[in-house]
C-alpha positions, 0 to 999 in steps of 0.5 A: 324878868319873868314878864320878859320871859313870858313875852319871849315865850309867846313870841316863840310860840307864834313863830312856831305856829307860823313855821308849822303852818308853812310846813303844812302848806309845803307838805300839801304840795307833795309830789302829786302836786308837782305836775300841777305846778308845772302846768300852772307855770306853763299857763303863767308863761303863756299868760303874758298875752291875753288869749283869744278866748278871753274877751273883754269883761272876762278873765282866766282862772285855773282850778288847781286841786285834783289830778289835773288843773283845769282852766276856765274863762270867767265873767267879771260879774262873778266878782260879786258872787260870795262863793267865788270871792271866798275862793279868791280869798283862799287863793290869796292866802295860799298863793299871795297877791303876786299871781300874774296871768291866769289866776290859780284858785285852790279848788277842784275843777268840779267845785269851780264849775258848780260855783260858776253854774250856780251863779249862772242859774240864779241869774237866768231865774231872776231874768224871768 
């Protein structure tokens, strides 16, 4: 009987931890984020067709943290960049795999610009 109670307690604590995590995520998406989400939703609606600025071998990414989300067109070779892959893992944790169209990543536009620039600078320096 005591064993069952202990298992139930552990299960209850795990459920509480999951609930708290979901609540924290919801709180992070406060009113300042609401305008960001309307912009994201607009980008997703517009993403049914590939925009003209996204060429073959590229994809669109939206950096969603901060005052105003910013859209980037990213080369496919960034998918081998560990820093960029970490952002994609964070996006999966925060937004799931159901994103359609433009890919939202949870970072400031400046952070994404730095990651993309670092990769470009490394590639240029290895070509010499």
